[in-house]
C-alpha positions as semicolon CSV with decimal commas, in nm:
position;residue;x (nm);y (nm);z (nm)
1;X;-1,156;-0,874;-0,663
2;X;-1,019;-0,605;-0,451
3;X;-0,748;-0,334;-0,477
4;X;-0,592;-0,280;-0,136
5;X;-0,425;0,045;-0,120
6;X;-0,202;0,160;0,140
7;X;-0,012;0,470;0,241
8;X;0,290;0,376;0,474
9;X;0,632;0,529;0,592
10;X;0,906;0,424;0,374
11;X;1,110;0,259;0,638
12;X;0,843;0,019;0,676
13;X;0,826;-0,133;0,329
14;X;1,050;-0,422;0,393
15;X;0,839;-0,531;0,667
16;X;0,496;-0,478;0,467
17;X;0,671;-0,657;0,186
18;X;0,798;-0,949;0,414
19;X;0,434;-0,966;0,563
20;X;0,272;-0,988;0,250
21;X;0,484;-1,277;0,115
22;X;0,418;-1,459;0,421
23;X;0,036;-1,430;0,331
24;X;0,128;-1,574;-0,030
25;X;0,053;-1,271;-0,231
26;X;0,286;-1,261;-0,537
27;X;0,295;-0,887;-0,632
28;X;0,277;-0,532;-0,541
29;X;0,311;-0,205;-0,678
30;X;0,529;0,054;-0,482
31;X;0,505;0,442;-0,556
32;X;0,657;0,744;-0,369
33;X;0,373;0,995;-0,283
34;X;0,367;1,313;-0,103
35;X;0,076;1,468;0,092
36;X;-0,100;1,510;0,379
37;X;-0,377;1,411;0,628
38;X;-0,456;1,491;0,981
39;X;-0,083;1,611;1,021
40;X;-0,211;1,929;0,857
41;X;0,093;1,932;0,584
42;X;0,350;1,877;0,814
43;X;0,669;1,965;0,630
44;X;1,034;1,893;0,671
45;X;1,298;2,117;0,601
46;X;1,605;1,961;0,362
47;X;1,893;2,202;0,288
48;X;1,651;2,520;0,352
49;X;1,371;2,431;0,152
50;X;1,039;2,283;0,302
51;X;0,915;1,930;0,174
52;X;0,594;1,743;0,254
53;X;0,691;1,426;0,431
54;X;0,764;1,143;0,147
55;X;0,550;0,842;0,205
56;X;0,510;0,502;-0,012
57;X;0,164;0,405;-0,198
58;X;0,153;-0,007;-0,180
59;X;-0,107;-0,149;-0,384
60;X;-0,202;-0,499;-0,404
61;X;-0,462;-0,671;-0,601
62;X;-0,634;-0,989;-0,394
63;X;-0,932;-1,192;-0,440
64;X;-1,239;-1,058;-0,239
65;X;-1,195;-1,309;0,074
66;X;-0,816;-1,220;0,108
67;X;-0,929;-0,845;0,140
68;X;-0,964;-0,822;0,538
69;X;-0,633;-1,058;0,592
70;X;-0,434;-0,821;0,344
71;X;-0,566;-0,489;0,519
72;X;-0,481;-0,638;0,869
73;X;-0,126;-0,760;0,741
74;X;-0,045;-0,422;0,616
75;X;-0,171;-0,242;0,920
76;X;0,005;-0,451;1,198
77;X;0,349;-0,453;0,954
78;X;0,333;-0,076;0,908
79;X;0,227;0,052;1,264
80;X;0,490;0,219;1,462
81;X;0,248;0,394;1,703
82;X;0,307;0,749;1,567
83;X;0,146;1,008;1,380
84;X;0,149;0,974;1,020
85;X;0,174;0,601;1,005
86;X;-0,082;0,598;0,708
87;X;-0,396;0,496;0,577
88;X;-0,527;0,171;0,393
89;X;-0,836;0,122;0,184
90;X;-0,999;-0,125;-0,035
91;X;-1,147;-0,076;-0,354
92;X;-1,372;-0,302;-0,562
93;X;-1,221;-0,407;-0,904
94;X;-1,429;-0,523;-1,186
95;X;-1,189;-0,687;-1,448
96;X;-0,815;-0,757;-1,443
97;X;-0,639;-0,848;-1,746
98;X;-0,276;-0,994;-1,757
99;X;-0,128;-0,818;-2,060
100;X;0,100;-1,089;-2,160
101;X;-0,131;-1,389;-2,176
102;X;-0,487;-1,217;-2,216
103;X;-0,599;-1,394;-1,899
104;X;-0,895;-1,218;-1,703
105;X;-1,017;-1,203;-1,342
106;X;-0,840;-1,420;-1,077
107;X;-0,637;-1,581;-1,336
108;X;-0,459;-1,251;-1,403
109;X;-0,391;-1,229;-1,036
């Protein structure tokens, strides 16, 4: 199994979600995050205070053979062509357990 993690602009979330649903993926986790990459800590001013630009972290657990398709889907749904579109990376996952049933591995997805 793989954990596909993406940092995307907030306004692209609906497109990313719809694209992942078309792939048949049943769930994802979304968190609001702040940080910076090549934009070197680009900030926005709101009510006189500077803030890092807010992004969303989208995480999806998939089977090994679905990881590349998932990455490609997220990239095409989230791409605007402007600086700060985000990043996507894949991490191997050893074990997944569904808390409610105790199912393990692919059955827990």
